[in-house]
C-alpha positions in Angstrom: 12.4 57.2 27.1 15.4 54.9 27.2 17.2 57.0 29.8 18.7 55.4 32.8 19.8 58.5 34.7 16.7 58.8 36.8 16.8 55.5 38.7 17.1 57.1 42.1 14.1 59.0 43.4 12.9 59.8 46.9 11.0 56.7 48.1 7.4 57.5 49.1 6.3 54.9 51.6 2.7 53.9 51.9 1.1 53.0 55.2 0.1 49.5 53.9 1.3 46.4 55.5 0.6 43.0 53.9 -0.2 43.9 50.3 -2.8 41.6 48.8 -4.5 40.7 52.1 -8.0 39.4 52.1 -9.3 42.7 53.4 -8.5 44.7 50.3 -11.2 47.3 49.7 -12.4 50.7 50.4 -10.7 51.1 53.8 -7.3 50.6 52.0 -8.5 53.0 49.2 -9.4 55.7 51.7 -6.0 55.3 53.5 -4.3 55.7 50.1 -6.3 58.8 49.3 -5.7 60.3 52.7 -1.9 59.7 52.8 -0.9 60.0 49.2 -3.4 61.8 47.0 -5.2 64.4 49.2 -6.2 67.3 47.0 -3.7 66.5 44.2 -6.3 65.2 41.8 -8.6 66.5 39.2 -11.4 64.6 41.0 -13.0 65.7 44.2 -12.9 63.2 47.1 -16.3 61.7 46.3 -15.4 61.1 42.7 -12.0 59.6 43.9 -13.8 57.2 46.1 -16.2 56.3 43.4 -13.3 55.5 41.0 -11.6 53.4 43.7 -14.8 51.5 44.2 -15.0 50.7 40.5 -11.4 49.3 40.7 -12.3 47.2 43.8 -15.4 45.7 42.1 -13.7 45.1 38.7 -10.7 43.4 40.3 -12.7 40.9 42.4 -12.4 38.0 39.8 -8.6 38.5 39.8 -7.9 38.9 43.5 -4.8 36.9 44.6 -3.3 36.8 41.1 0.4 37.6 40.8 0.8 40.0 37.9 4.2 41.1 36.4 4.6 44.4 34.5 7.8 46.1 33.3 9.1 49.6 32.4 12.3 51.4 32.1 13.7 53.2 35.2 12.7 56.9 35.3 11.2 58.8 38.1 7.6 58.3 37.0 8.0 54.5 36.9 9.9 54.5 40.1 6.9 56.1 41.8 4.6 53.6 40.2 6.7 50.7 41.3 7.4 51.8 44.8 4.1 53.6 45.7 1.3 53.0 43.2 1.8 49.2 42.7 1.7 48.5 46.5 -1.4 50.7 46.8 -3.1 49.0 43.9 -2.3 45.6 45.5 -3.7 46.7 48.9 -6.9 48.2 47.3 -7.7 45.4 44.9 -5.9 42.2 46.1 -4.1 41.8 42.8 -0.5 41.3 43.5 1.6 43.6 41.2 5.3 43.2 40.6 6.4 46.3 38.7 10.0 45.7 37.4 12.2 48.5 36.2 14.9 47.5 33.7 16.9 49.4 31.0 14.9 50.3 27.9 17.0 48.1 25.7 16.1 45.2 28.1 12.4 46.1 27.9 12.5 45.9 24.1 14.5 42.6 24.3 11.9 41.0 26.6 9.1 42.3 24.4 10.7 40.9 21.3 11.4 37.5 22.9 7.7 37.3 24.0 6.6 38.3 20.5 8.8 35.7 18.9 8.3 32.8 21.3 4.7 33.3 22.5 6.0 32.8 26.1 4.3 35.1 28.5 7.2 36.9 30.1 5.3 40.0 31.3 1.6 40.6 31.5 2.0 44.2 30.3 4.8 46.4 29.1 5.4 50.2 29.2 7.3 50.7 26.0 7.8 53.7 23.8 5.1 54.6 21.3 8.1 54.8 18.8 7.2 51.1 18.3 3.7 51.9 17.0 4.6 51.0 13.4 6.2 47.8 14.6 3.2 46.8 16.7 0.6 47.6 14.0 2.5 45.7 11.3 3.4 42.6 13.2 -0.1 42.4 14.9 1.4 40.8 18.1 -0.2 43.3 20.4 -3.8 43.7 21.3 -5.7 46.6 19.6 -6.9 48.4 22.7 -9.8 49.8 20.7 -11.1 46.2 20.0 -10.0 45.1 23.5 -12.0 47.8 25.3 -15.1 47.0 23.2 -14.9 43.2 23.6 -12.9 41.0 25.9 -11.7 43.8 28.1 -15.0 45.7 28.2 -15.8 44.5 31.8 -12.4 45.8 33.0 -12.3 49.1 31.2 -12.9 52.1 33.5 -15.9 54.1 32.4 -14.1 57.2 33.7 -10.9 56.4 31.6 -11.7 59.4 29.3 -9.4 58.7 26.4 -10.0 62.2 25.0 -8.2 63.7 28.1 -5.0 62.0 27.1 -2.8 64.3 25.0 -0.7 61.5 23.4 -3.2 59.0 21.9 -2.7 60.3 18.4 0.9 58.9 18.8 -0.4 55.5 19.8 -3.1 55.2 17.0 -2.2 53.3 13.8 -3.3 54.1 10.3 -6.1 51.6 10.7 -7.6 54.0 13.3 -7.2 51.7 16.3 -5.5 52.6 19.5 -2.7 50.1 20.3 -1.0 51.6 23.4 -2.2 53.8 26.4 0.1 56.7 27.3 1.6 56.4 30.8 4.2 59.2 30.7 5.5 61.6 28.2 8.0 64.4 27.9 9.6 66.6 25.1 13.0 67.6 24.1 13.1 71.4 24.1 15.5 74.3 23.7 17.1 75.2 27.1 18.8 78.5 27.8 20.1 80.7 30.6 17.3 83.3 30.9 19.4 85.4 33.3 22.3 85.6 30.9 20.1 86.4 28.0 18.5 89.3 30.0 21.8 90.7 31.2 22.2 94.2 29.8 25.9 93.9 28.9 25.4 90.6 27.2 22.4 92.1 25.2 24.4 95.2 24.2 27.5 93.2 23.2 25.5 90.8 21.2 23.6 93.5 19.4 26.8 95.3 18.6 28.4 92.2 17.2 25.5 90.6 15.2 23.1 93.5 14.6 20.0 91.9 16.1 18.6 91.2 19.6 19.8 88.4 21.8 16.8 86.2 22.4 15.3 82.7 21.9 16.6 81.6 18.5 13.9 80.9 16.0 16.3 79.3 13.5 19.6 77.4 13.5 21.4 80.5 12.2 20.6 82.4 15.3 21.4 79.4 17.5 24.8 79.3 15.9 25.5 83.0 16.4 24.5 82.7 20.1 26.7 79.7 20.5 29.6 81.6 19.1 28.9 84.7 21.2 28.9 82.9 24.5 31.7 80.4 23.9 34.8 81.6 25.7 32.9 84.5 27.4 33.6 85.0 31.1 30.6 85.1 33.3 30.8 85.2 37.1 34.5 84.5 36.9 34.1 81.4 34.7 34.7 80.6 31.1 31.4 79.5 29.6 30.3 77.6 26.5 27.5 78.4 24.0 26.4 74.8 23.4 26.2 71.3 24.9 25.9 67.9 23.3 27.6 64.5 23.2 29.5 62.5 20.7 30.6 59.1 22.0 29.9 56.1 19.8 27.3 54.5 22.0 23.6 53.4 21.6 22.5 56.7 23.1 24.0 58.5 20.1 21.4 56.8 17.9 18.3 58.1 19.6 20.0 61.5 19.8 19.2 61.5 16.1 16.1 59.3 15.6 14.4 61.6 18.2 13.6 64.2 15.6 16.9 65.9 15.0 16.5 65.5 11.2 13.0 66.9 11.2 14.2 70.0 13.2 16.7 70.6 10.3 13.9 70.2 7.7 14.1 66.5 6.7 11.0 64.8 5.5 7.6 66.1 4.6 5.0 68.3 6.3 2.5 66.6 8.5 1.6 66.2 12.2 2.3 64.2 14.2 4.7 62.9 11.5 5.6 63.8 8.0 3.8 62.0 5.1 4.7 60.4 2.9 8.3 60.9 4.1 8.8 60.9 7.9 11.6 62.4 10.0 13.7 59.2 9.7 13.6 59.8 6.0 11.5 56.7 5.4 8.8 57.0 2.7 5.6 55.1 2.5 3.0 54.7 -0.3 -0.7 55.3 -0.1 -1.1 51.9 1.6 1.4 52.9 4.3 3.9 50.4 2.9 7.5 51.6 3.4 9.0 52.1 -0.1 12.5 53.4 0.7 14.9 55.3 2.9 17.5 56.6 0.4 16.8 59.5 -1.9 17.2 57.0 -4.8 13.8 55.5 -3.8 12.2 58.8 -2.8 13.3 58.7 0.8 15.3 61.4 2.6 17.7 59.7 5.1 20.7 60.7 3.0 19.1 63.8 1.4 20.5 67.4 1.7 18.5 68.2 4.8 19.7 65.1 6.7 23.3 65.7 5.7 23.0 69.4 6.8 21.7 68.3 10.2 24.7 66.0 10.8 27.1 68.6 9.6 25.7 71.2 12.0 25.7 68.8 14.9 29.4 68.1 14.2 30.4 71.7 13.7 28.7 72.9 16.9 30.0 70.0 19.0 33.6 70.8 18.0 33.4 74.6 18.1 31.1 75.6 21.0 30.7 72.7 23.5 33.1 71.8 26.3 36.0 69.6 24.9 35.0 66.6 26.9 31.5 66.5 25.3 32.9 64.7 22.3 33.6 61.7 24.5 30.4 61.7 26.5 27.2 59.6 26.3 23.7 60.9 26.9 23.8 60.1 30.6 27.1 61.8 31.1 26.2 64.9 29.2 22.7 65.4 30.7 23.6 67.1 34.0 26.3 69.4 32.5 24.0 72.4 31.8 22.9 72.4 35.4 26.5 73.0 36.5 26.4 76.6 35.4 28.8 76.9 32.5 26.5 76.4 29.4 24.5 79.2 27.8 22.0 77.1 25.8 21.3 73.6 24.6 19.2 72.8 21.5 18.1 69.3 22.7 17.1 68.9 26.3 14.7 66.2 27.5 12.2 67.7 29.9 12.6 64.5 32.0 15.6 66.3 33.3 13.5 69.1 34.8 13.3 67.7 38.3 17.1 67.4 38.4 17.5 71.0 37.0 15.5 72.7 39.8 17.2 71.3 42.9 18.1 73.8 45.6 21.7 74.8 45.6 22.4 74.3 41.9 24.3 77.1 40.2 21.3 77.4 37.8 18.7 77.9 40.6 18.0 81.2 42.4 17.9 81.3 46.2 14.1 81.5 46.1 13.9 78.2 44.2 13.1 79.7 40.8 15.3 78.6 37.9 17.8 80.9 36.2 17.0 79.0 33.0 14.0 78.5 30.8 12.6 76.0 28.3 11.4 77.2 24.9 10.5 75.7 21.5 13.5 74.4 19.5 14.8 76.5 16.6 14.5 75.0 13.1 17.0 74.5 10.3 17.1 76.0 6.9 15.2 73.2 5.2 12.3 73.3 7.7 8.9 74.5 6.5 5.8 75.6 8.4 3.6 72.5 9.0 6.5 70.2 9.8 7.1 68.6 13.2 9.8 70.5 15.2 10.9 68.2 18.0 10.5 64.9 19.7 8.1 63.8 22.4 8.7 60.5 24.3 5.5 58.6 25.1 6.0 55.5 27.2 2.8 53.6 26.8 1.0 50.5 28.2 1.1 47.6 25.7 -0.7 44.3 26.0 0.6 41.4 23.9 -1.7 38.9 22.4 0.3 36.0 23.9 -0.7 37.1 27.5 -3.8 35.1 28.6 -7.0 37.1 28.9 -7.3 36.9 32.6 -3.8 38.1 33.2 -4.2 40.8 30.6 -7.3 42.0 32.3 -5.6 42.2 35.7 -2.7 44.1 34.2 -5.0 46.4 32.3 -6.7 47.3 35.6 -3.3 48.3 37.0 -2.4 50.3 33.8 -5.7 52.3 34.2 -5.1 52.8 37.9 -1.7 54.4 37.4 -3.1 56.7 34.7 -6.4 57.4 36.4 -7.7 60.9 37.1 -7.6 60.1 40.8 -3.8 59.4 40.6 -2.5 61.4 37.7 -1.9 64.8 39.1 0.1 63.5 42.0 2.1 61.2 39.7 2.8 64.1 37.4 4.2 66.2 40.2 6.6 63.5 41.0 7.9 62.6 37.5 6.9 65.8 35.6 5.8 63.6 32.6 2.4 64.9 31.7 -0.2 62.8 29.9 -3.6 64.3 30.6 -5.0 67.7 29.6 -6.9 68.0 32.8 -3.7 67.5 34.8 -1.8 70.1 32.7 -4.5 72.6 33.5 -4.7 71.8 37.3 -4.3 74.7 39.6 -1.4 73.0 41.4 0.6 73.2 38.2 -0.3 76.9 37.8 1.1 77.4 41.3 4.2 75.4 40.6 4.9 76.7 37.0 7.3 79.5 38.1 9.7 76.9 39.4 9.6 74.7 36.3 11.2 77.0 33.8 8.5 77.1 31.2 7.6 73.5 31.2 4.0 74.1 32.0 3.7 77.1 29.7 5.0 74.9 26.8 2.5 72.1 27.6 -0.3 74.6 27.7 0.8 76.2 24.4 -0.4 75.6 20.9 3.3 74.8 20.0 3.3 71.4 21.7 1.5 69.7 18.8 4.7 70.0 16.7 6.5 67.7 19.1 5.9 64.0 18.5 7.4 60.5 18.8 8.6 58.3 15.9 5.6 57.6 13.7 4.1 54.6 11.8 6.5 54.7 8.8 9.1 52.8 10.8 8.1 49.1 10.3 10.6 47.5 12.8 11.9 50.0 15.3 14.2 47.6 17.2 16.0 46.5 14.0 16.3 49.9 12.4 17.1 52.0 15.5 20.2 50.1 16.2 21.7 51.1 12.8 21.7 54.8 13.7 24.3 55.0 16.4 26.9 53.2 14.4 26.4 55.4 11.4 26.3 58.7 13.3 29.3 57.4 15.4 31.3 57.1 12.2 30.5 60.7 11.3 31.3 61.9 14.9 34.7 60.1 14.9 35.6 61.4 11.5 35.7 57.9 10.0 33.1 59.0 7.4 31.8 62.3 6.1 28.2 63.2 7.0 27.2 62.3 3.4 29.0 59.0 3.5 27.5 58.2 7.0 24.0 58.9 5.8 24.5 57.0 2.5 25.5 54.0 4.5 22.7 54.4 7.0 19.9 54.6 4.3 21.4 51.6 2.5 21.4 49.5 5.7 17.8 50.6 6.5 16.8 49.5 3.0 18.5 46.1 3.5 16.1 45.6 6.5 13.1 46.8 4.5 14.1 44.4 1.7 14.4 41.4 4.1 11.0 42.2 5.6 9.5 42.5 2.1 11.0 39.2 1.0 9.9 37.4 4.2 6.3 38.8 3.9 5.9 38.7 7.7 4.0 42.0 7.7 1.6 41.1 5.0 0.1 43.9 2.8 1.2 46.7 5.1 4.9 45.6 5.1 7.7 47.2 2.9 7.4 47.3 -0.9 10.6 48.9 -2.2 10.3 51.4 -5.1 12.4 51.6 -8.2 15.5 53.8 -8.1 15.5 57.3 -9.7 17.6 60.4 -9.3 17.2 63.0 -6.5 16.0 65.5 -9.0 13.3 63.1 -10.4 12.0 62.2 -6.9 12.0 65.9 -5.9 10.0 66.8 -9.0 7.6 64.0 -8.3 7.2 65.2 -4.7 6.6 68.8 -5.7 4.0 67.8 -8.4 2.1 66.0 -5.6 2.3 68.9 -3.2 5.0 67.4 -1.0 8.5 68.4 -0.1 10.9 65.5 0.4 13.5 64.9 -0.8 14.4 68.5 -1.1 17.2 69.7 -3.3 20.3 71.2 -1.7 20.1 74.8 -0.7 23.4 76.4 -1.6 23.3 79.1 1.1 22.5 77.1 4.3 23.2 80.0 6.6 19.9 81.9 6.4 19.0 85.2 8.0 19.1 84.7 11.8 15.9 85.3 13.8 15.3 85.6 17.6 12.2 86.3 19.7 11.9 87.7 23.2 11.0 84.8 25.6 8.5 86.8 27.7 6.8 88.0 24.5 6.6 84.4 23.2 5.0 83.2 26.4 2.5 86.1 26.3 1.6 85.3 22.8 0.6 81.7 23.8 -1.7 82.9 26.6 -3.3 85.4 24.2 
């Protein structure tokens, strides 16, 4: 995630003195296991020590090296930088500097190293949203090839790639793994469980709308619930039925690239991403070459589903959110639901979970259990079964080819250490960014689940597969992503209609695709723009091939509202 709101965490101090001393080894590993890990691991103590011994032995050729890695500043990475990096240094003798900088800065450093060949960092934690970029530019190491060849001697035999829940997001169309997940979290529907179960609220809602108040399955129900709660007085306070943000700012861009259009029904069926048209509205051909973004080339960025998604965003922000939300950025709006005056929010990053369960908050009970819950997001009128339904951020370890082999090997050891089975359960409890199935199923999370508002239930549910990051259709994430916030900002400010904003956005995306095609820098997997046709012609072509996008406009975009009881939903998952 690119989010800079979690830079402060409780510092966990290790009992290690001079990191990187000549005596690095099992004594230091045992001290780390005693003081930091204890029983918060999927491995028993013997297996933990065996894994630490493997790291000690594999690191010997690199002892004394100074290695630099970088990530954005969220709680998980803060824990890595302050606790796990010193521990790794003490255990292996490899001196790790783990920098935390803004996500935009991470991408800038990455781009600079890719373009210049200068080794700025030895490894990067960057979003898997760049998987299409990395695969096409071929500036990063294929981890599949690396683990089988140059990096074989430093690849943990207990790494267990099958245990990672996000590797399908970091695998390219060529079948190779290009990034190793380090942390991940979803954006989910958030709601006041206590208000939804209040008998008067339930009765009043049923009387007004004719159906039960519950978790909205579709946007029509979400809209009704937003209307119902907005202006209602609860506990002596006027409350709102919705929360979002609208300031023209870079954070407004990934508010939309992070799957908002797919939730509405933009793009095609397919998991983890729609094919041949993805949730950005970018279409690829059978060779995975991007062929267009506008409906005129078979894309869907400015199609009816996308325009509908922008219109609903604007309508709800204006009618149901606090007035100040219009001028807020992501970081400013994020804590608002925890202040106790918001009934629901469609789009809540689970990285906020730790800050939503603090004692003393208006949304937390005296016993520490939350008054709120997470649930799957509702979908728009264009959405069809088989489409993705939300975004999942997957910050992943990435090794550039410009990093010398010995430095890449030392950094790879650190990347595996902070994602190892020995460490992962404890790290997940600190940051609540789950990457391993074994961690998700660990008893400690069963015990803690009642205080995390449905987070664990979601990650243990079959629903989670519908949440995914940006996919491989996006050929140059840094260049294309920066176009979104300006286009959406024009719609948010009223400078353009939703249709005009999306027309402009798709045209700008195609200008980038055209430049990449002309330059030929991505070879035979780079863009190859299609000829222009009408929306109707492209829709007919899609339907003939068994696809969806671009869909034709649905005249009645307010479909029949549907809700589901939260407790019944959770019960259905466990069944």
